[in-house]
C-alpha positions in Angstrom: 0.0 0.0 0.0 1.4 3.4 -1.0 1.6 6.1 1.6 -0.3 9.1 0.3 1.5 12.3 1.4 1.6 15.9 0.2 4.5 17.7 -1.5 5.1 19.7 1.7 5.2 16.6 3.8 7.8 15.1 1.4 9.9 18.3 1.6 9.8 18.2 5.4 11.0 14.6 5.4 13.7 15.5 2.9 15.0 18.1 5.2 15.3 15.5 8.0 17.1 13.1 5.6 19.7 15.7 4.5 23.4 15.1 5.4 26.4 17.3 5.3 29.2 14.9 5.4 28.7 12.8 8.5 26.5 15.4 10.1 22.7 15.4 10.2 20.5 18.4 11.0 18.8 19.1 14.3 15.3 17.7 13.8 13.7 19.7 16.5 15.1 22.9 14.9 13.5 21.8 11.6 10.2 21.1 13.4 10.1 24.5 15.1 10.9 26.2 11.8 8.5 24.3 9.6 5.2 24.8 11.4 3.9 26.8 8.4 4.3 26.4 4.6 6.2 29.7 4.6 8.6 28.4 7.2 9.1 25.1 5.3 9.8 27.0 2.1 12.4 29.1 3.9 14.1 26.0 5.2 14.1 24.5 1.7 15.8 27.7 0.6 18.5 27.2 3.2 17.2 29.9 5.6 17.0 29.3 9.4 15.2 32.3 11.0 15.5 31.0 14.6 18.0 33.0 16.7 19.7 30.3 18.7 22.9 28.4 19.1 21.4 25.4 17.4 20.4 27.5 14.4 23.9 29.1 14.2 25.4 25.6 14.2 23.0 24.1 11.7 22.7 27.0 9.2 25.9 26.2 7.3 25.1 22.4 7.5 21.7 23.0 5.9 23.1 25.2 3.1 25.8 22.6 2.3 23.4 19.7 2.4 20.9 21.3 0.1 23.6 22.0 -2.4 25.2 18.5 -2.4 22.7 16.0 -0.9 19.2 16.8 -2.0 18.8 14.0 -4.5 20.1 11.4 -2.0 17.8 12.7 0.7 14.7 12.5 -1.5 15.7 8.9 -2.5 16.1 8.0 1.2 12.6 9.4 1.9 11.0 7.5 -0.9 12.6 4.2 0.4 11.4 4.9 3.9 7.9 5.8 2.7 7.7 2.5 0.7 8.7 0.6 3.9 6.1 2.4 5.9 3.4 1.9 3.3 3.9 -1.9 3.4 2.9 -2.0 7.0 -0.2 0.2 6.5 1.3 3.0 8.4 0.4 6.7 8.0 2.2 10.0 8.6 1.4 13.1 10.5 3.7 16.1 10.7 4.0 19.5 12.4 2.3 20.9 9.2 -0.9 19.0 9.9 -3.9 19.9 12.1 -4.0 16.4 13.6 -0.5 16.5 14.9 -0.9 15.7 18.6 -2.0 18.8 20.5 0.2 18.1 23.6 3.3 17.4 21.5 3.1 20.8 19.7 3.9 22.7 22.9 7.3 21.2 23.7 10.5 22.8 22.4 12.1 19.5 21.3 9.1 18.3 19.3 9.7 15.8 16.5 8.9 17.0 12.9 6.9 13.9 12.1 5.3 10.7 13.5 4.6 7.6 11.6 1.8 5.6 13.1 -0.3 2.5 12.8 -3.9 2.4 14.1 -5.8 5.6 14.8 -5.0 9.0 16.2 -7.9 10.3 18.3 -8.8 13.7 19.7 -9.3 12.0 23.1 -5.5 11.5 23.2 -5.2 15.1 24.2 -6.4 13.9 27.7 -3.7 11.3 28.2 -1.3 10.3 30.9 1.8 8.2 30.5 2.3 5.4 33.0 6.0 4.4 33.0 8.6 2.5 35.0 11.4 0.0 35.0 11.6 -3.0 32.8 12.8 -5.1 35.8 9.5 -4.5 37.7 8.6 -6.1 41.0 5.3 -7.9 41.3 4.1 -5.0 43.5 5.1 -2.6 40.8 3.2 -4.5 38.1 0.1 -4.6 40.2 0.4 -0.8 41.0 0.8 0.0 37.3 -2.3 -2.1 36.4 -4.4 -0.6 39.1 -3.4 3.0 38.2 -4.3 2.3 34.5 -7.7 0.8 35.5 -8.6 3.8 37.7 -7.5 6.4 35.1 -9.5 4.6 32.5 -12.6 4.8 34.8 -12.1 8.6 34.5 -11.9 8.6 30.6 -8.1 9.1 30.6 -6.2 7.7 27.7 -3.1 5.7 28.8 0.2 6.0 27.0 3.4 4.1 27.5 6.5 2.9 25.7 5.7 -0.8 24.9 8.7 -2.0 27.0 8.5 -5.0 29.2 7.7 -4.5 32.8 5.7 -1.5 33.9 4.9 -0.3 30.3 3.4 -3.6 29.3 1.4 -3.9 32.5 -0.1 -0.4 31.9 -1.0 -1.1 28.3 -2.5 -4.6 29.1 -4.5 -3.4 32.0 -6.0 -0.5 29.9 -7.0 -3.0 27.2 -8.6 -5.3 29.8 -10.5 -2.4 31.3 -11.8 -1.4 27.8 -9.8 1.8 27.7 -7.8 3.5 25.0 -4.0 3.2 24.9 -1.2 4.2 22.5 2.4 3.1 22.5 5.3 5.3 21.7 7.9 3.0 20.1 11.7 3.0 20.4 12.0 1.7 16.8 10.8 2.5 13.3 7.2 1.7 12.5 8.3 -0.8 9.9 10.9 -2.5 12.0 10.1 -5.7 14.0 8.3 -4.9 17.3 10.8 -4.6 20.1 10.9 -6.4 22.5 9.7 -9.4 20.5 7.7 -10.7 23.5 5.4 -7.7 23.2 4.4 -8.3 19.6 1.0 -9.8 20.7 0.5 -6.8 22.9 1.2 -4.4 20.0 -1.3 -6.4 17.9 -3.9 -6.2 20.7 -3.5 -2.4 21.0 -4.2 -2.0 17.3 -7.1 -4.4 17.4 -8.7 -2.4 20.2 -8.5 0.8 18.1 -5.4 2.2 19.8 -2.2 3.3 18.0 1.6 2.7 17.7 3.6 5.9 17.2 7.2 6.3 16.1 9.3 9.4 15.6 12.0 7.6 13.7 12.6 6.5 10.1 10.3 3.5 9.5 13.2 1.0 9.1 15.1 2.2 12.2 16.1 -0.7 14.5 16.4 -0.4 18.3 19.5 1.5 19.3 20.9 3.0 22.5 19.9 6.5 21.4 16.4 5.7 20.3 14.9 5.0 23.8 15.8 8.3 25.4 14.4 10.0 22.4 11.3 7.9 22.7 10.9 9.2 26.3 10.7 12.7 24.9 7.7 11.9 22.8 6.0 9.8 25.5 6.3 12.8 27.8 5.4 15.3 25.0 2.2 13.5 23.8 0.6 13.4 27.2 -0.5 15.9 29.9 1.8 14.2 32.4 3.7 11.1 33.5 3.1 8.8 36.4 6.3 7.0 37.5 5.5 3.7 39.2 8.9 2.1 39.9 12.3 3.4 38.7 15.8 3.4 39.9 18.3 6.3 39.6 19.5 4.9 36.2 16.0 4.1 34.8 14.7 5.6 31.6 11.5 6.4 33.6 13.5 8.7 35.9 14.7 10.5 32.7 11.1 10.8 31.6 10.1 12.4 34.9 12.9 15.0 34.3 11.8 15.5 30.7 8.2 15.9 31.7 9.2 18.6 34.3 11.2 20.4 31.6 8.3 20.2 29.2 6.0 21.9 31.8 4.0 18.7 32.1 2.6 17.2 35.3 5.0 14.7 37.0 3.3 12.2 39.4 5.3 10.0 41.7 3.6 7.3 43.8 4.3 7.0 47.5 6.2 3.7 47.4 8.6 5.3 44.8 9.1 8.4 46.9 9.8 6.3 50.0 12.5 4.2 48.3 14.2 6.4 45.7 16.2 9.6 46.7 15.8 11.1 43.2 12.0 10.9 43.6 12.0 12.4 47.1 14.2 15.2 45.8 11.8 16.0 42.9 8.9 16.2 45.4 10.9 18.5 47.8 11.8 20.8 44.9 8.2 21.1 43.9 8.8 19.6 40.5 6.5 16.6 41.1 3.2 15.7 42.8 2.9 12.9 45.3 0.1 10.4 44.3 -1.8 8.6 47.0 -5.0 8.1 45.0 -5.9 8.4 41.3 -7.9 11.5 42.1 -4.6 13.3 42.8 -4.1 12.9 39.0 -7.6 13.2 37.6 -8.4 16.4 39.6 -5.7 18.2 37.7 -6.7 17.2 34.1 -8.8 19.3 31.7 -11.2 18.0 29.1 -9.9 16.7 25.8 -11.8 19.2 23.7 -10.3 22.1 25.6 -6.8 20.7 25.4 -7.2 20.1 21.6 -8.4 23.7 21.1 -5.4 25.0 23.0 -3.1 22.9 20.8 -4.8 24.4 17.7 -4.3 27.9 19.2 -0.6 27.2 19.6 -0.4 26.2 16.0 -2.1 29.4 14.9 0.5 31.3 17.0 3.3 29.4 15.3 1.8 30.1 11.9 1.7 33.8 12.8 5.3 33.7 13.8 4.6 34.5 17.5 
């Protein structure tokens, strides 16, 4: 199945595929600059209007890459689109109205997402439930209970499709009849990782949920892909609940990212009692202690209002404000 995309979407992907020697461009910089057709046209003309250190570093790379690497970049894009099309995936970009409302507000937003399944306006009222892959039985039970209770309040559950806490949250949401989407650490056309969660990914799609990826469709799992996945898991949601996470866990990183994004960070009591990093975040006022699911749901708006705010942010971006 061919992936039907616009000329502007193709140009945006081409910018992301450009290389200047061994260097690639800063994708977040491209995403910030390309939120209007005029901004995209300026980038394709080698112009970076942003006044930042990242822009200063990338400006000569962009101009060099457009001069010498445009054909190769377009060919790369066509190959990746063909791979995505074979899986039935679709594309949404920062140029599009249905780009996730929560994601548009963060500074390090991705320029595009490939996805399988369905995007839904309800996703604006979503919470990420995250935690360690090496979860305890208590941690798995807490993740499942949290997911069920949030589903009861019409909250969409996001996570990262990893084993442990992520899988428990996704599965409990499905069992409770709720909506869940998974933010992947691989390309949308790559084999599901970890392999043990392939049935879970299939169940998410069968239930009307979605699999999202910010990477090229053929991208395999790599050390750098999972921290980047945490950025999008935080960005697509209103906040993150950390169930169980050591000081070296990716879930701790997601708590930090969520705080930097201006999202809500929720830490359950058992985590705060056992992990110094969690206690410190609470003491600094960067996180909220959760003793009941109402500590979360009382702080959430309605999906339609959140969606409207996201569209307003897009209009501001279009106006260059």
